[in-house]
N, C-alpha and C positions, 0 to 999 in steps of 0.2 A: 283405504287408509288404515284400517284396523289391523290387517294381517301383518304389515311391516312393523307396526308398533309391538305386536305380540312377539314377533321374531326377535326384536331388540331386547325385550324383557327376558326372554329365555336365554339369550346369549349373556346378558348381564348376570343372571343367576348362576349360569355355569361358571363364569369367570370368578365370581365370588366364592363358589364352592371349591374351585381349584386352589385359590389363594389361601383359603382357610386350611385346606388339607396340607398345603405346603408349610404354613406356619406351624401346624401341630407337629409335622415331621421334623422341622428345624429345632423345635423346643426339646425334643427327646435327646438325652445325652448319648453320645456315641462312645463305645468302648475304646480305650487306648490300647494300641497293640504293644505287647511286651515280648521280650526275647530272653532266652536263657542260653548259656554256653553248654553245648553238648559235650559228652565224654570224648568225642573225637576232635574237640577243639573248634567246632563250627557252631554258629549262632542259629537258634531255631525259635520261631514264634510260638508263644503260649498265650492262653487266655487268663482271665483274672483268677480262675480257680487253680492256676498252676503254681501257686506260691510254695506249697509244701513239697511237691516233686522237685522244684527248683532248688530248694535248700538241701534236700537229700542228694541231689545231683552234685551240688557244690562240694559236699563232704566226700562223696565218692571220687570226684575228680582230684581232690587234694590227696586222698589216699593213693590214687593211681600215680600222681606225680612223685610221691615218695618211692613207689616201686620202680618207677623209671629212673629216679636218682640212684637207687641201689644198683640198677642195671647199667649205670654209667652212660645214660642217654642225656648227657648234659645239655646239649644244644636244644633238644626237643623239650626238656624240662624248663629251660629258661624261657622259651617262646610261649609254652602253654601256661606257665606260671604267670607270665605277664598278662596274658588274656584273662586269667582267673582273677588277678588282682584288680584289673579294670572292670571286670564284670560283676564283682561282688565287693564293692567298696566299703560296705558296712558289715560284712560278715565277721563273726567273732573269731575266726581263724585267720584273719589277715596277717597277724604276726608270723604265724606258721608258714603262710604262703611266701612272705618276704624271706624268711630263713631258707626255704627250699630254693628260691631263685638265687639268693646270695650264695648258697652252697654250690649250685650249678655253675655260677659265674666264677667262683673261686677255684673250683676244680678244673675249669677251662683256662685257668691262669689269667682271667680278666679280673685282676685283684681290685683295681680302683673302682670298677663298676659294682663289684660285690659290696663295697663299702656303703653304697646308697641303701641297700637292703638292711645291712647290719645296723646302720645308723637309725633307720626307721624303728627297728626293734628296741634299740638302746634308749631312744628318746621317748618312745610311747608306751613301753611295756617294762618299766623298771621293776615291777613286783613279780615277774615271771622267771621261770628257769631259763627261758630263751634269752633273757637279758645277759645272763652269765655266759651262755654259749656264744652269743654275739661278741661279747667282750673278749673272750678267748680267741675268736677268729680274728678280731682286729689286732690283737697282740701278735698273732702269727704273721699277719700281713705286714705289720710294722717291721718286724725283724727281717722279713723277706725283702722289704724295700731297703732297709739299712744294709743288707748284704749285697745290694746292687741290682736287685730285680727292678725292671723298669715298667712304667705305665705304657699302655698301648695307645697308639694313634693310627687310625685306619687299619686296625688289626695287627699292627706291628709294634713290638716292644721298643719304643724309641725314647720316651721322655724319662729323664732321671726322676726318682721318687724318694730320695733319701730325706728330703725336707718333710714330706708327708709322713714318713716313718717316724721321725722325731716327734712330730705333732701328735701322732697316734699314741705314742708312749706317754707323752705328757697328759693327754686326755684321759688315758686309763688311770693314771695316778689321781687325777682330779675326780673322776667318776666313782672310783672304788677305793677311797682312802683307807689305809690300814689293812687291806686285803693282801693275800699272798700274791695275787696277780699284780697288784700295784707295786708290791715289793720287787717282783721280778722285773717289772717295767722300769722302775727307778734304777735298779742295778744294771740292766741292759743298756739304758740310755747313758749312764756314766761310763760304762765300758766302751760304748761306741765313741763317745767324745775322746776318750783316752786313746783308742786305736787310731783315730783320725788326727791325733796330735793337737787337739783343740784344748789346750791345757787349762785355760781359765774356766771354760765351761765344764770340763771334767772335774776340776777342783770343786766348783760350786755344786755339781750334781752329786759327788761323793759326800760332800758335807751335808747336803739335804738328806741323803740316804741314811747317814749315820744318825741324824737327828730324829728321823721318822721311824726308824726300825732298830731300836736299841737292843733287841734280842735276835737280830738276824744272824743266820749261820754264815753270812758273807761279810760280817763286820771286819774281820781280820784282813780280808782281801781289800775291802774298801779303805781301811786305815792305811795300808801300805800304799795303795794307789794314790790316796790323797797326798801323802808325803811326796811321792814321785811327781805328781802333777804340779804341785807347788814349786818343787825344785826346777822343773822344766819351764815354769813361767819366767824364770830369770833369763834375760837376754844378754847379759854381760856386765862388766864393771861400770859401764857408762849409763846403766839403766836402773830403774827403780828396784830396790832389793826387797820389796814387800813380800814377794813370793818366798824368798829364802827365810825371812823372819817367820812367816806362816808355817813353812815346812819344819822349822825347828820346834815350834810349838806343837805341831801335829805329831812329830816324831816322839816328843816327850809323852804325849797322850798314848801313843801306840805302845811305848815301853811300859807304861803303867798298866795298861789293859791286857797286853799280850807279851809278857816278858820272854816267852819261848820264841815267838816270832822275831822279837827285837834281837835276840841273840843269834837267831838264824840269819838275819839280814845284816848282822854286824852294825847295830845302831850306833855304837860309839864311833866307828869309822865314818859313818854317814854324817854324824854330828861334826866331826873334825873337818870333813869336806865342806860342810855348810859354813863353818867358821872361816875357812880359807876364802870362800867366795864372798862372804860378807866383808872380810878384811880387805879384799881386793877392791870392793866398792868404796870403802873408806879411803884407801890409798889413792884411788883415782881422783877423789875430791881434793885430797891434799896436794897432789901433783898439779891439779888445775890452778889452785891458789899460787903455787910456786911459779907456774908459767905466767901468771898475771902479775907477778911481783909482790903479791900480798903474803909476805913471809910470816907475819904475825898469825894470820888465819891458818896458814899452812902448819905452823908449829902447834897451834891449838888442836887441829884435826889429827896430826901425827901423834900427839900426846894421847888423845883419846883412843886412837888405833892401837898404840903400844900397850895401853893399860887393859883394853877390852879383849884384845886378841894377842896375848903375849907369845903364844906357842905357834903362831903362823909365820909363814915366810914374809908376808907383808908387815907383820908386827916387828920382826927382826930388822927389816929395812927402815921402819919408822924410828926404832931406837938408834940405829946408826946415823940417821939424818939428824936426830935431835942432839946426839953426842958430838956431832961435828959442828954444831952451831958456835959461832963466835960473834954474836951480836947481842949486846946487853938489852937493846930495845926489844928484840924478839924474845929473849930469855925471860922477860917479865911475865909472860903468859904461862911459863912452865912452873911446875911445883918445885920445891926445894930439893926433893930427893933426886930429881933428874939432874939438877946442877951438880949434885954430889955423886952422880953416877950410880944411884941406887934405883932399883925397880920398885915403883910404887905399887900399891894394891890395885 
C-alpha cells in the first residue's frame, strides 16, 4: 500500500513543478514584432533596437523618392510615397512626402488626386515654405480645370471639373488674402466668368477685385470689364435696367481714374449708348400704360423720359407724343412749359 502512495506523491509534485514553470513563463513579457519599410519598398521585421536605423532609413527613402521624381518615374514615386506615408505616420517629413506624392500625381495628370496631398500640406503646415508651393500648385490646377481639363474616372478624363476650378480660386483668395497669388486668383476668376458670359458673377468678381487690390496693375482692365459686364446684364427694354445704371456709374469712375483709357474706348459714345438703352426702358413702360388705357400715367412717364433723355430717339418720340395730346384731363400732369411747346430742364 505504501508504494502506490509514494508514486502518487511523486506525480503530484511533478505536476506542481510543471504548472509553476508554465506560470513563470507566461508572466514574462514577450517582445512585439516591429517592421520597417526597406529602401526597395518591402517591409522587413526589426527588433526593439532598430529605432535609429529605421529613422535613418526613412530619410534615405524620402531622398531616393526625390531622385526618382527628378527621373520622371512618377508611377513608382506615387506608389512608394504612399507606402512611406502609411509606414511613418508621425515622421517630421510627412509634409514633404505628401508634396512628393502630389507632384507625381500632378505630373501624371491625375490632378484631382494630387489635391488630396496639397490640401494636407495647406491645412497642416501653414508656417512652412511647402504651404506656398502647394498653393501655387492648386492655382495651376484651378486654371487647368477652368480651361477644360477633366477629372479622371477609371483612369479616363471624363468628369467636368470647372466647378472645382472656381472653388479652388475662391479658396486661394480666402487662404492668402492680400497676396500676389490671391490677386492673380481673383483676376483669373473674374476673367473666367466674363469669358463664359456669366455677366452678374463677372461684375461682382471685378467689383471685389477692385476693392481688394487698389494698386493692382490690372485695375484698368478690371474697370473696363466691369462696365462691359454690367452693360451685358441688360436683357432688353422689358427688363430691369439696374445693370445699365451700374454701368454708367462705373464708366464715370473709369473716366476719372483712367482718362487715357476712357478716350481710347470712346467713353462718351458708350455713355450715349447707355442713355439710349435706358430711354428705351422708360419708353417701354410708357407704352405699357398707353396699351392699358392709363393715359395719365403714360403722360407722366413720357414727360420724365423727354426731360431725362432729351437727345435720344426715345426722347424725341416722347416729345412728339406729348405735343400731340388733346386731352385736358391728361395735360394736368404736364408742366406748363410742355403746354407752351418749350423744352423744360
